[in-house]
PyMOL Python script that loads the backbone (N, CA, C, O; Angstrom):
from pymol import cmd

cmd.read_pdbstr("""\
ATOM      1  N   PHE A   1      10.196   6.879  20.381  1.00  0.00           N
ATOM      2  CA  PHE A   1      10.357   6.008  21.531  1.00  0.00           C
ATOM      3  C   PHE A   1      11.371   4.907  21.260  1.00  0.00           C
ATOM      4  O   PHE A   1      11.686   4.108  22.143  1.00  0.00           O
ATOM      5  N   THR A   2      11.870   4.871  20.054  1.00  0.00           N
ATOM      6  CA  THR A   2      12.864   3.856  19.708  1.00  0.00           C
ATOM      7  C   THR A   2      14.219   4.528  19.490  1.00  0.00           C
ATOM      8  O   THR A   2      14.309   5.739  19.292  1.00  0.00           O
ATOM      9  N   ARG A   3      15.256   3.718  19.530  1.00  0.00           N
ATOM     10  CA  ARG A   3      16.598   4.276  19.390  1.00  0.00           C
ATOM     11  C   ARG A   3      17.084   4.296  17.938  1.00  0.00           C
ATOM     12  O   ARG A   3      17.943   5.105  17.587  1.00  0.00           O
ATOM     13  N   ASN A   4      16.540   3.408  17.086  1.00  0.00           N
ATOM     14  CA  ASN A   4      16.983   3.387  15.699  1.00  0.00           C
ATOM     15  C   ASN A   4      15.844   2.893  14.792  1.00  0.00           C
ATOM     16  O   ASN A   4      14.774   2.513  15.268  1.00  0.00           O
ATOM     17  N   GLU A   5      16.096   2.909  13.503  1.00  0.00           N
ATOM     18  CA  GLU A   5      15.085   2.535  12.521  1.00  0.00           C
ATOM     19  C   GLU A   5      14.702   1.062  12.610  1.00  0.00           C
ATOM     20  O   GLU A   5      13.557   0.699  12.342  1.00  0.00           O
ATOM     21  N   PHE A   6      15.649   0.223  12.981  1.00  0.00           N
ATOM     22  CA  PHE A   6      15.375  -1.206  13.082  1.00  0.00           C
ATOM     23  C   PHE A   6      14.304  -1.484  14.138  1.00  0.00           C
ATOM     24  O   PHE A   6      13.443  -2.340  13.936  1.00  0.00           O
ATOM     25  N   GLN A   7      14.352  -0.768  15.259  1.00  0.00           N
ATOM     26  CA  GLN A   7      13.339  -0.937  16.291  1.00  0.00           C
ATOM     27  C   GLN A   7      11.974  -0.455  15.814  1.00  0.00           C
ATOM     28  O   GLN A   7      10.948  -1.017  16.199  1.00  0.00           O
ATOM     29  N   VAL A   8      11.954   0.571  14.986  1.00  0.00           N
ATOM     30  CA  VAL A   8      10.688   1.049  14.419  1.00  0.00           C
ATOM     31  C   VAL A   8      10.066  -0.044  13.557  1.00  0.00           C
ATOM     32  O   VAL A   8       8.868  -0.312  13.649  1.00  0.00           O
ATOM     33  N   ILE A   9      10.881  -0.667  12.726  1.00  0.00           N
ATOM     34  CA  ILE A   9      10.385  -1.737  11.856  1.00  0.00           C
ATOM     35  C   ILE A   9       9.834  -2.895  12.684  1.00  0.00           C
ATOM     36  O   ILE A   9       8.856  -3.528  12.287  1.00  0.00           O
ATOM     37  N   GLN A  10      10.440  -3.173  13.806  1.00  0.00           N
ATOM     38  CA  GLN A  10       9.955  -4.252  14.664  1.00  0.00           C
ATOM     39  C   GLN A  10       8.629  -3.905  15.325  1.00  0.00           C
ATOM     40  O   GLN A  10       7.857  -4.808  15.643  1.00  0.00           O
ATOM     41  N   LEU A  11       8.343  -2.637  15.539  1.00  0.00           N
ATOM     42  CA  LEU A  11       7.096  -2.230  16.191  1.00  0.00           C
ATOM     43  C   LEU A  11       5.918  -2.084  15.238  1.00  0.00           C
ATOM     44  O   LEU A  11       4.772  -2.027  15.683  1.00  0.00           O
ATOM     45  N   ILE A  12       6.174  -2.022  13.954  1.00  0.00           N
ATOM     46  CA  ILE A  12       5.088  -1.839  12.990  1.00  0.00           C
ATOM     47  C   ILE A  12       4.008  -2.917  13.120  1.00  0.00           C
ATOM     48  O   ILE A  12       2.831  -2.559  13.156  1.00  0.00           O
ATOM     49  N   PRO A  13       4.330  -4.206  13.193  1.00  0.00           N
ATOM     50  CA  PRO A  13       3.259  -5.207  13.337  1.00  0.00           C
ATOM     51  C   PRO A  13       2.442  -5.039  14.616  1.00  0.00           C
ATOM     52  O   PRO A  13       1.262  -5.390  14.638  1.00  0.00           O
ATOM     53  N   VAL A  14       3.040  -4.515  15.673  1.00  0.00           N
ATOM     54  CA  VAL A  14       2.319  -4.329  16.926  1.00  0.00           C
ATOM     55  C   VAL A  14       1.173  -3.342  16.745  1.00  0.00           C
ATOM     56  O   VAL A  14       0.115  -3.503  17.355  1.00  0.00           O
ATOM     57  N   PHE A  15       1.370  -2.328  15.917  1.00  0.00           N
ATOM     58  CA  PHE A  15       0.349  -1.311  15.706  1.00  0.00           C
ATOM     59  C   PHE A  15      -0.616  -1.663  14.574  1.00  0.00           C
ATOM     60  O   PHE A  15      -1.800  -1.336  14.660  1.00  0.00           O
ATOM     61  N   PHE A  16      -0.140  -2.317  13.522  1.00  0.00           N
ATOM     62  CA  PHE A  16      -0.984  -2.532  12.359  1.00  0.00           C
ATOM     63  C   PHE A  16      -1.767  -3.841  12.362  1.00  0.00           C
ATOM     64  O   PHE A  16      -2.849  -3.898  11.778  1.00  0.00           O
ATOM     65  N   THR A  17      -1.262  -4.883  12.993  1.00  0.00           N
ATOM     66  CA  THR A  17      -1.978  -6.160  13.001  1.00  0.00           C
ATOM     67  C   THR A  17      -3.357  -6.054  13.660  1.00  0.00           C
ATOM     68  O   THR A  17      -4.331  -6.530  13.078  1.00  0.00           O
ATOM     69  N   PRO A  18      -3.482  -5.454  14.841  1.00  0.00           N
ATOM     70  CA  PRO A  18      -4.834  -5.316  15.412  1.00  0.00           C
ATOM     71  C   PRO A  18      -5.746  -4.462  14.541  1.00  0.00           C
ATOM     72  O   PRO A  18      -6.941  -4.737  14.439  1.00  0.00           O
ATOM     73  N   GLN A  19      -5.196  -3.436  13.919  1.00  0.00           N
ATOM     74  CA  GLN A  19      -6.021  -2.589  13.066  1.00  0.00           C
ATOM     75  C   GLN A  19      -6.568  -3.359  11.868  1.00  0.00           C
ATOM     76  O   GLN A  19      -7.721  -3.177  11.478  1.00  0.00           O
ATOM     77  N   ILE A  20      -5.749  -4.206  11.297  1.00  0.00           N
ATOM     78  CA  ILE A  20      -6.185  -4.966  10.123  1.00  0.00           C
ATOM     79  C   ILE A  20      -7.338  -5.894  10.482  1.00  0.00           C
ATOM     80  O   ILE A  20      -8.306  -6.005   9.729  1.00  0.00           O
ATOM     81  N   PHE A  21      -7.239  -6.560  11.626  1.00  0.00           N
ATOM     82  CA  PHE A  21      -8.276  -7.509  11.996  1.00  0.00           C
ATOM     83  C   PHE A  21      -9.525  -6.838  12.557  1.00  0.00           C
ATOM     84  O   PHE A  21     -10.616  -7.398  12.448  1.00  0.00           O
ATOM     85  N   LEU A  22      -9.396  -5.664  13.149  1.00  0.00           N
ATOM     86  CA  LEU A  22     -10.542  -4.997  13.765  1.00  0.00           C
ATOM     87  C   LEU A  22     -11.140  -3.892  12.909  1.00  0.00           C
ATOM     88  O   LEU A  22     -12.110  -3.258  13.325  1.00  0.00           O
ATOM     89  N   SER A  23     -10.591  -3.642  11.728  1.00  0.00           N
ATOM     90  CA  SER A  23     -11.076  -2.537  10.908  1.00  0.00           C
ATOM     91  C   SER A  23     -12.236  -2.906  10.003  1.00  0.00           C
ATOM     92  O   SER A  23     -12.903  -2.026   9.460  1.00  0.00           O
ATOM     93  N   GLY A  24     -12.482  -4.177   9.837  1.00  0.00           N
ATOM     94  CA  GLY A  24     -13.550  -4.585   8.940  1.00  0.00           C
ATOM     95  C   GLY A  24     -13.041  -5.013   7.581  1.00  0.00           C
ATOM     96  O   GLY A  24     -13.841  -5.218   6.668  1.00  0.00           O
ATOM     97  N   VAL A  25     -11.751  -5.152   7.416  1.00  0.00           N
ATOM     98  CA  VAL A  25     -11.195  -5.597   6.141  1.00  0.00           C
ATOM     99  C   VAL A  25     -11.566  -7.053   5.887  1.00  0.00           C
ATOM    100  O   VAL A  25     -11.990  -7.399   4.784  1.00  0.00           O
ATOM    101  N   PHE A  26     -11.411  -7.902   6.887  1.00  0.00           N
ATOM    102  CA  PHE A  26     -11.690  -9.327   6.723  1.00  0.00           C
ATOM    103  C   PHE A  26     -13.080  -9.715   7.214  1.00  0.00           C
ATOM    104  O   PHE A  26     -13.780 -10.485   6.556  1.00  0.00           O
ATOM    105  N   LEU A  27     -13.476  -9.192   8.352  1.00  0.00           N
ATOM    106  CA  LEU A  27     -14.779  -9.505   8.935  1.00  0.00           C
ATOM    107  C   LEU A  27     -15.545  -8.210   9.162  1.00  0.00           C
ATOM    108  O   LEU A  27     -14.943  -7.200   9.527  1.00  0.00           O
ATOM    109  N   PRO A  28     -16.853  -8.215   8.957  1.00  0.00           N
ATOM    110  CA  PRO A  28     -17.614  -6.986   9.216  1.00  0.00           C
ATOM    111  C   PRO A  28     -17.588  -6.614  10.695  1.00  0.00           C
ATOM    112  O   PRO A  28     -17.687  -7.478  11.566  1.00  0.00           O
ATOM    113  N   VAL A  29     -17.454  -5.334  10.962  1.00  0.00           N
ATOM    114  CA  VAL A  29     -17.386  -4.853  12.341  1.00  0.00           C
ATOM    115  C   VAL A  29     -18.701  -5.119  13.059  1.00  0.00           C
ATOM    116  O   VAL A  29     -18.702  -5.382  14.262  1.00  0.00           O
ATOM    117  N   ASP A  30     -19.812  -5.056  12.350  1.00  0.00           N
ATOM    118  CA  ASP A  30     -21.118  -5.288  12.969  1.00  0.00           C
ATOM    119  C   ASP A  30     -21.269  -6.708  13.501  1.00  0.00           C
ATOM    120  O   ASP A  30     -22.075  -6.945  14.401  1.00  0.00           O
ATOM    121  N   GLY A  31     -20.507  -7.656  12.960  1.00  0.00           N
ATOM    122  CA  GLY A  31     -20.585  -9.040  13.407  1.00  0.00           C
ATOM    123  C   GLY A  31     -19.669  -9.358  14.574  1.00  0.00           C
ATOM    124  O   GLY A  31     -19.671 -10.481  15.080  1.00  0.00           O
ATOM    125  N   MET A  32     -18.892  -8.386  15.001  1.00  0.00           N
ATOM    126  CA  MET A  32     -17.961  -8.601  16.116  1.00  0.00           C
ATOM    127  C   MET A  32     -18.683  -8.385  17.442  1.00  0.00           C
ATOM    128  O   MET A  32     -19.721  -7.724  17.485  1.00  0.00           O
ATOM    129  N   PRO A  33     -18.138  -8.939  18.522  1.00  0.00           N
ATOM    130  CA  PRO A  33     -18.704  -8.641  19.842  1.00  0.00           C
ATOM    131  C   PRO A  33     -18.625  -7.143  20.147  1.00  0.00           C
ATOM    132  O   PRO A  33     -17.792  -6.433  19.583  1.00  0.00           O
ATOM    133  N   GLU A  34     -19.481  -6.676  21.025  1.00  0.00           N
ATOM    134  CA  GLU A  34     -19.589  -5.243  21.318  1.00  0.00           C
ATOM    135  C   GLU A  34     -18.259  -4.647  21.802  1.00  0.00           C
ATOM    136  O   GLU A  34     -17.901  -3.536  21.410  1.00  0.00           O
ATOM    137  N   TYR A  35     -17.533  -5.374  22.646  1.00  0.00           N
ATOM    138  CA  TYR A  35     -16.280  -4.819  23.156  1.00  0.00           C
ATOM    139  C   TYR A  35     -15.237  -4.654  22.046  1.00  0.00           C
ATOM    140  O   TYR A  35     -14.418  -3.738  22.113  1.00  0.00           O
ATOM    141  N   LEU A  36     -15.248  -5.513  21.040  1.00  0.00           N
ATOM    142  CA  LEU A  36     -14.335  -5.342  19.915  1.00  0.00           C
ATOM    143  C   LEU A  36     -14.774  -4.204  19.008  1.00  0.00           C
ATOM    144  O   LEU A  36     -13.937  -3.541  18.396  1.00  0.00           O
ATOM    145  N   GLN A  37     -16.081  -3.970  18.917  1.00  0.00           N
ATOM    146  CA  GLN A  37     -16.565  -2.834  18.143  1.00  0.00           C
ATOM    147  C   GLN A  37     -16.121  -1.519  18.767  1.00  0.00           C
ATOM    148  O   GLN A  37     -15.790  -0.568  18.059  1.00  0.00           O
ATOM    149  N   VAL A  38     -16.116  -1.472  20.094  1.00  0.00           N
ATOM    150  CA  VAL A  38     -15.663  -0.265  20.790  1.00  0.00           C
ATOM    151  C   VAL A  38     -14.175  -0.042  20.526  1.00  0.00           C
ATOM    152  O   VAL A  38     -13.757   1.086  20.262  1.00  0.00           O
ATOM    153  N   VAL A  39     -13.381  -1.092  20.595  1.00  0.00           N
ATOM    154  CA  VAL A  39     -11.947  -0.985  20.305  1.00  0.00           C
ATOM    155  C   VAL A  39     -11.741  -0.580  18.851  1.00  0.00           C
ATOM    156  O   VAL A  39     -10.850   0.212  18.542  1.00  0.00           O
ATOM    157  N   SER A  40     -12.553  -1.114  17.972  1.00  0.00           N
ATOM    158  CA  SER A  40     -12.443  -0.810  16.550  1.00  0.00           C
ATOM    159  C   SER A  40     -12.686   0.661  16.254  1.00  0.00           C
ATOM    160  O   SER A  40     -12.091   1.215  15.329  1.00  0.00           O
ATOM    161  N   ARG A  41     -13.554   1.298  17.029  1.00  0.00           N
ATOM    162  CA  ARG A  41     -13.838   2.727  16.801  1.00  0.00           C
ATOM    163  C   ARG A  41     -12.634   3.612  17.086  1.00  0.00           C
ATOM    164  O   ARG A  41     -12.587   4.753  16.625  1.00  0.00           O
ATOM    165  N   ALA A  42     -11.676   3.114  17.826  1.00  0.00           N
ATOM    166  CA  ALA A  42     -10.480   3.895  18.145  1.00  0.00           C
ATOM    167  C   ALA A  42      -9.369   3.705  17.126  1.00  0.00           C
ATOM    168  O   ALA A  42      -8.304   4.307  17.267  1.00  0.00           O
ATOM    169  N   MET A  43      -9.585   2.892  16.111  1.00  0.00           N
ATOM    170  CA  MET A  43      -8.536   2.592  15.151  1.00  0.00           C
ATOM    171  C   MET A  43      -8.789   3.321  13.835  1.00  0.00           C
ATOM    172  O   MET A  43      -9.874   3.214  13.264  1.00  0.00           O
ATOM    173  N   PRO A  44      -7.794   4.061  13.351  1.00  0.00           N
ATOM    174  CA  PRO A  44      -7.996   4.863  12.145  1.00  0.00           C
ATOM    175  C   PRO A  44      -8.238   4.058  10.875  1.00  0.00           C
ATOM    176  O   PRO A  44      -8.904   4.544   9.961  1.00  0.00           O
ATOM    177  N   LEU A  45      -7.719   2.852  10.797  1.00  0.00           N
ATOM    178  CA  LEU A  45      -7.921   2.057   9.587  1.00  0.00           C
ATOM    179  C   LEU A  45      -9.392   1.740   9.369  1.00  0.00           C
ATOM    180  O   LEU A  45      -9.824   1.574   8.229  1.00  0.00           O
ATOM    181  N   ARG A  46     -10.163   1.655  10.436  1.00  0.00           N
ATOM    182  CA  ARG A  46     -11.602   1.398  10.302  1.00  0.00           C
ATOM    183  C   ARG A  46     -12.265   2.518   9.503  1.00  0.00           C
ATOM    184  O   ARG A  46     -13.112   2.253   8.650  1.00  0.00           O
ATOM    185  N   TYR A  47     -11.888   3.755   9.772  1.00  0.00           N
ATOM    186  CA  TYR A  47     -12.494   4.887   9.080  1.00  0.00           C
ATOM    187  C   TYR A  47     -12.053   4.947   7.614  1.00  0.00           C
ATOM    188  O   TYR A  47     -12.823   5.363   6.749  1.00  0.00           O
ATOM    189  N   ALA A  48     -10.835   4.537   7.344  1.00  0.00           N
ATOM    190  CA  ALA A  48     -10.381   4.469   5.959  1.00  0.00           C
ATOM    191  C   ALA A  48     -11.170   3.406   5.190  1.00  0.00           C
ATOM    192  O   ALA A  48     -11.580   3.632   4.051  1.00  0.00           O
ATOM    193  N   VAL A  49     -11.378   2.261   5.812  1.00  0.00           N
ATOM    194  CA  VAL A  49     -12.136   1.183   5.172  1.00  0.00           C
ATOM    195  C   VAL A  49     -13.588   1.602   4.947  1.00  0.00           C
ATOM    196  O   VAL A  49     -14.140   1.372   3.871  1.00  0.00           O
ATOM    197  N   GLU A  50     -14.206   2.215   5.955  1.00  0.00           N
ATOM    198  CA  GLU A  50     -15.597   2.658   5.808  1.00  0.00           C
ATOM    199  C   GLU A  50     -15.732   3.703   4.711  1.00  0.00           C
ATOM    200  O   GLU A  50     -16.663   3.641   3.908  1.00  0.00           O
ATOM    201  N   GLY A  51     -14.818   4.656   4.670  1.00  0.00           N
ATOM    202  CA  GLY A  51     -14.866   5.688   3.635  1.00  0.00           C
ATOM    203  C   GLY A  51     -14.708   5.109   2.247  1.00  0.00           C
ATOM    204  O   GLY A  51     -15.434   5.482   1.326  1.00  0.00           O
ATOM    205  N   LEU A  52     -13.762   4.201   2.092  1.00  0.00           N
ATOM    206  CA  LEU A  52     -13.566   3.577   0.774  1.00  0.00           C
ATOM    207  C   LEU A  52     -14.766   2.731   0.375  1.00  0.00           C
ATOM    208  O   LEU A  52     -15.155   2.724  -0.792  1.00  0.00           O
ATOM    209  N   ARG A  53     -15.358   2.019   1.329  1.00  0.00           N
ATOM    210  CA  ARG A  53     -16.548   1.215   1.007  1.00  0.00           C
ATOM    211  C   ARG A  53     -17.714   2.102   0.570  1.00  0.00           C
ATOM    212  O   ARG A  53     -18.418   1.787  -0.389  1.00  0.00           O
ATOM    213  N   LYS A  54     -17.909   3.214   1.283  1.00  0.00           N
ATOM    214  CA  LYS A  54     -18.984   4.133   0.895  1.00  0.00           C
ATOM    215  C   LYS A  54     -18.772   4.660  -0.518  1.00  0.00           C
ATOM    216  O   LYS A  54     -19.714   4.756  -1.305  1.00  0.00           O
ATOM    217  N   MET A  55     -17.541   4.996  -0.826  1.00  0.00           N
ATOM    218  CA  MET A  55     -17.256   5.565  -2.139  1.00  0.00           C
ATOM    219  C   MET A  55     -17.352   4.532  -3.251  1.00  0.00           C
ATOM    220  O   MET A  55     -17.855   4.832  -4.334  1.00  0.00           O
ATOM    221  N   MET A  56     -16.879   3.327  -2.998  1.00  0.00           N
ATOM    222  CA  MET A  56     -16.856   2.316  -4.052  1.00  0.00           C
ATOM    223  C   MET A  56     -18.191   1.601  -4.217  1.00  0.00           C
ATOM    224  O   MET A  56     -18.618   1.355  -5.345  1.00  0.00           O
ATOM    225  N   LEU A  57     -18.853   1.266  -3.124  1.00  0.00           N
ATOM    226  CA  LEU A  57     -20.064   0.461  -3.220  1.00  0.00           C
ATOM    227  C   LEU A  57     -21.325   1.288  -3.434  1.00  0.00           C
ATOM    228  O   LEU A  57     -22.222   0.868  -4.164  1.00  0.00           O
ATOM    229  N   SER A  58     -21.402   2.455  -2.808  1.00  0.00           N
ATOM    230  CA  SER A  58     -22.627   3.240  -2.956  1.00  0.00           C
ATOM    231  C   SER A  58     -22.420   4.483  -3.810  1.00  0.00           C
ATOM    232  O   SER A  58     -23.347   5.276  -3.976  1.00  0.00           O
ATOM    233  N   GLY A  59     -21.242   4.663  -4.343  1.00  0.00           N
ATOM    234  CA  GLY A  59     -20.993   5.786  -5.233  1.00  0.00           C
ATOM    235  C   GLY A  59     -20.974   7.132  -4.534  1.00  0.00           C
ATOM    236  O   GLY A  59     -21.236   8.156  -5.165  1.00  0.00           O
ATOM    237  N   SER A  60     -20.671   7.151  -3.255  1.00  0.00           N
ATOM    238  CA  SER A  60     -20.620   8.406  -2.508  1.00  0.00           C
ATOM    239  C   SER A  60     -19.425   9.232  -2.945  1.00  0.00           C
ATOM    240  O   SER A  60     -18.439   8.697  -3.451  1.00  0.00           O
ATOM    241  N   GLY A  61     -19.519  10.538  -2.747  1.00  0.00           N
ATOM    242  CA  GLY A  61     -18.417  11.441  -3.055  1.00  0.00           C
ATOM    243  C   GLY A  61     -17.660  11.811  -1.799  1.00  0.00           C
ATOM    244  O   GLY A  61     -17.924  11.285  -0.718  1.00  0.00           O
ATOM    245  N   LEU A  62     -16.715  12.723  -1.956  1.00  0.00           N
ATOM    246  CA  LEU A  62     -15.913  13.147  -0.819  1.00  0.00           C
ATOM    247  C   LEU A  62     -16.744  13.845   0.249  1.00  0.00           C
ATOM    248  O   LEU A  62     -16.436  13.754   1.438  1.00  0.00           O
ATOM    249  N   THR A  63     -17.793  14.536  -0.169  1.00  0.00           N
ATOM    250  CA  THR A  63     -18.634  15.225   0.818  1.00  0.00           C
ATOM    251  C   THR A  63     -19.413  14.243   1.684  1.00  0.00           C
ATOM    252  O   THR A  63     -19.838  14.591   2.785  1.00  0.00           O
ATOM    253  N   ASP A  64     -19.602  13.033   1.203  1.00  0.00           N
ATOM    254  CA  ASP A  64     -20.340  12.023   1.957  1.00  0.00           C
ATOM    255  C   ASP A  64     -19.466  11.281   2.966  1.00  0.00           C
ATOM    256  O   ASP A  64     -19.979  10.580   3.839  1.00  0.00           O
ATOM    257  N   VAL A  65     -18.174  11.430   2.850  1.00  0.00           N
ATOM    258  CA  VAL A  65     -17.259  10.742   3.765  1.00  0.00           C
ATOM    259  C   VAL A  65     -16.442  11.751   4.575  1.00  0.00           C
ATOM    260  O   VAL A  65     -15.279  11.501   4.889  1.00  0.00           O
ATOM    261  N   THR A  66     -17.045  12.874   4.907  1.00  0.00           N
ATOM    262  CA  THR A  66     -16.315  13.910   5.643  1.00  0.00           C
ATOM    263  C   THR A  66     -15.928  13.450   7.047  1.00  0.00           C
ATOM    264  O   THR A  66     -14.852  13.805   7.528  1.00  0.00           O
ATOM    265  N   LEU A  67     -16.776  12.672   7.712  1.00  0.00           N
ATOM    266  CA  LEU A  67     -16.426  12.169   9.043  1.00  0.00           C
ATOM    267  C   LEU A  67     -15.175  11.299   8.979  1.00  0.00           C
ATOM    268  O   LEU A  67     -14.251  11.463   9.777  1.00  0.00           O
ATOM    269  N   GLU A  68     -15.156  10.387   8.035  1.00  0.00           N
ATOM    270  CA  GLU A  68     -14.008   9.496   7.897  1.00  0.00           C
ATOM    271  C   GLU A  68     -12.739  10.279   7.566  1.00  0.00           C
ATOM    272  O   GLU A  68     -11.674  10.016   8.125  1.00  0.00           O
ATOM    273  N   LEU A  69     -12.862  11.249   6.647  1.00  0.00           N
ATOM    274  CA  LEU A  69     -11.703  12.063   6.296  1.00  0.00           C
ATOM    275  C   LEU A  69     -11.226  12.903   7.473  1.00  0.00           C
ATOM    276  O   LEU A  69     -10.023  13.063   7.684  1.00  0.00           O
ATOM    277  N   ALA A  70     -12.168  13.436   8.233  1.00  0.00           N
ATOM    278  CA  ALA A  70     -11.800  14.247   9.402  1.00  0.00           C
ATOM    279  C   ALA A  70     -11.047  13.416  10.435  1.00  0.00           C
ATOM    280  O   ALA A  70     -10.065  13.880  11.015  1.00  0.00           O
ATOM    281  N   VAL A  71     -11.504  12.199  10.662  1.00  0.00           N
ATOM    282  CA  VAL A  71     -10.817  11.323  11.624  1.00  0.00           C
ATOM    283  C   VAL A  71      -9.413  11.007  11.131  1.00  0.00           C
ATOM    284  O   VAL A  71      -8.460  11.046  11.909  1.00  0.00           O
ATOM    285  N   LEU A  72      -9.276  10.695   9.852  1.00  0.00           N
ATOM    286  CA  LEU A  72      -7.957  10.349   9.313  1.00  0.00           C
ATOM    287  C   LEU A  72      -7.001  11.538   9.337  1.00  0.00           C
ATOM    288  O   LEU A  72      -5.822  11.374   9.651  1.00  0.00           O
ATOM    289  N   VAL A  73      -7.490  12.722   9.010  1.00  0.00           N
ATOM    290  CA  VAL A  73      -6.642  13.916   9.048  1.00  0.00           C
ATOM    291  C   VAL A  73      -6.241  14.228  10.487  1.00  0.00           C
ATOM    292  O   VAL A  73      -5.092  14.587  10.745  1.00  0.00           O
ATOM    293  N   THR A  74      -7.172  14.094  11.418  1.00  0.00           N
ATOM    294  CA  THR A  74      -6.863  14.344  12.828  1.00  0.00           C
ATOM    295  C   THR A  74      -5.801  13.383  13.340  1.00  0.00           C
ATOM    296  O   THR A  74      -4.872  13.800  14.031  1.00  0.00           O
ATOM    297  N   VAL A  75      -5.925  12.120  13.014  1.00  0.00           N
ATOM    298  CA  VAL A  75      -4.927  11.131  13.445  1.00  0.00           C
ATOM    299  C   VAL A  75      -3.566  11.440  12.819  1.00  0.00           C
ATOM    300  O   VAL A  75      -2.535  11.325  13.482  1.00  0.00           O
ATOM    301  N   ALA A  76      -3.566  11.831  11.548  1.00  0.00           N
ATOM    302  CA  ALA A  76      -2.302  12.159  10.884  1.00  0.00           C
ATOM    303  C   ALA A  76      -1.637  13.366  11.532  1.00  0.00           C
ATOM    304  O   ALA A  76      -0.425  13.360  11.747  1.00  0.00           O
ATOM    305  N   VAL A  77      -2.410  14.399  11.846  1.00  0.00           N
ATOM    306  CA  VAL A  77      -1.849  15.595  12.479  1.00  0.00           C
ATOM    307  C   VAL A  77      -1.321  15.263  13.875  1.00  0.00           C
ATOM    308  O   VAL A  77      -0.240  15.714  14.255  1.00  0.00           O
ATOM    309  N   LEU A  78      -2.075  14.482  14.632  1.00  0.00           N
ATOM    310  CA  LEU A  78      -1.618  14.085  15.964  1.00  0.00           C
ATOM    311  C   LEU A  78      -0.339  13.245  15.897  1.00  0.00           C
ATOM    312  O   LEU A  78       0.571  13.432  16.704  1.00  0.00           O
ATOM    313  N   ALA A  79      -0.274  12.332  14.945  1.00  0.00           N
ATOM    314  CA  ALA A  79       0.917  11.490  14.799  1.00  0.00           C
ATOM    315  C   ALA A  79       2.124  12.320  14.402  1.00  0.00           C
ATOM    316  O   ALA A  79       3.219  12.107  14.921  1.00  0.00           O
ATOM    317  N   LEU A  80       1.936  13.269  13.483  1.00  0.00           N
ATOM    318  CA  LEU A  80       3.052  14.128  13.093  1.00  0.00           C
ATOM    319  C   LEU A  80       3.495  15.026  14.245  1.00  0.00           C
ATOM    320  O   LEU A  80       4.688  15.258  14.438  1.00  0.00           O
ATOM    321  N   GLY A  81       2.531  15.526  15.003  1.00  0.00           N
ATOM    322  CA  GLY A  81       2.868  16.348  16.156  1.00  0.00           C
ATOM    323  C   GLY A  81       3.634  15.563  17.210  1.00  0.00           C
ATOM    324  O   GLY A  81       4.622  16.049  17.761  1.00  0.00           O
ATOM    325  N   LEU A  82       3.176  14.351  17.487  1.00  0.00           N
ATOM    326  CA  LEU A  82       3.873  13.495  18.453  1.00  0.00           C
ATOM    327  C   LEU A  82       5.266  13.136  17.954  1.00  0.00           C
ATOM    328  O   LEU A  82       6.225  13.134  18.726  1.00  0.00           O
ATOM    329  N   ALA A  83       5.375  12.836  16.679  1.00  0.00           N
ATOM    330  CA  ALA A  83       6.684  12.503  16.113  1.00  0.00           C
ATOM    331  C   ALA A  83       7.619  13.704  16.180  1.00  0.00           C
ATOM    332  O   ALA A  83       8.807  13.552  16.463  1.00  0.00           O
ATOM    333  N   GLY A  84       7.092  14.884  15.922  1.00  0.00           N
ATOM    334  CA  GLY A  84       7.924  16.082  15.967  1.00  0.00           C
ATOM    335  C   GLY A  84       8.422  16.422  17.356  1.00  0.00           C
ATOM    336  O   GLY A  84       9.514  16.966  17.516  1.00  0.00           O
ATOM    337  N   THR A  85       7.617  16.099  18.370  1.00  0.00           N
ATOM    338  CA  THR A  85       8.051  16.417  19.725  1.00  0.00           C
ATOM    339  C   THR A  85       8.950  15.342  20.326  1.00  0.00           C
ATOM    340  O   THR A  85       9.678  15.618  21.280  1.00  0.00           O
ATOM    341  N   THR A  86       8.915  14.140  19.797  1.00  0.00           N
ATOM    342  CA  THR A  86       9.727  13.067  20.378  1.00  0.00           C
ATOM    343  C   THR A  86      11.005  12.785  19.619  1.00  0.00           C
ATOM    344  O   THR A  86      11.828  11.995  20.080  1.00  0.00           O
ATOM    345  N   VAL A  87      11.194  13.403  18.473  1.00  0.00           N
ATOM    346  CA  VAL A  87      12.413  13.135  17.690  1.00  0.00           C
ATOM    347  C   VAL A  87      13.602  13.789  18.384  1.00  0.00           C
ATOM    348  O   VAL A  87      13.502  14.874  18.956  1.00  0.00           O
ATOM    349  N   ARG A  88      14.712  13.098  18.313  1.00  0.00           N
ATOM    350  CA  ARG A  88      15.946  13.622  18.917  1.00  0.00           C
ATOM    351  C   ARG A  88      16.658  14.494  17.887  1.00  0.00           C
ATOM    352  O   ARG A  88      16.808  14.123  16.723  1.00  0.00           O
ATOM    353  N   ARG A  89      17.079  15.633  18.342  1.00  0.00           N
ATOM    354  CA  ARG A  89      17.806  16.535  17.454  1.00  0.00           C
ATOM    355  C   ARG A  89      19.304  16.378  17.698  1.00  0.00           C
ATOM    356  O   ARG A  89      19.761  16.259  18.835  1.00  0.00           O
ATOM    357  N   ALA A  90      20.047  16.381  16.607  1.00  0.00           N
ATOM    358  CA  ALA A  90      21.499  16.185  16.726  1.00  0.00           C
ATOM    359  C   ALA A  90      22.215  17.435  17.178  1.00  0.00           C
ATOM    360  O   ALA A  90      23.437  17.427  17.324  1.00  0.00           O
TER     361      ALA A  90
END
""", "prot")
cmd.dss("prot")
cmd.show_as("cartoon", "prot")
cmd.util.cbc("prot")
cmd.orient("prot")
């Protein structure tokens, strides 16, 4: 959706700043208002944070974080698919 790499760099904070604050990195998601929790469920960084917390704090393995991994893989595949269809070919 951008014309050059510089515009991509300018859009990165637009996508990542809300994810950082709503993912549970700084504040627990359970302590947020309900409407922010709903928004947080749509952000992939939340699932990465939850998966890492499960693995580090409770000693869970990869089989215990399959939901989080599935969400992250799905988002990655969708992003690559969208990028592949929107890239301009020379």
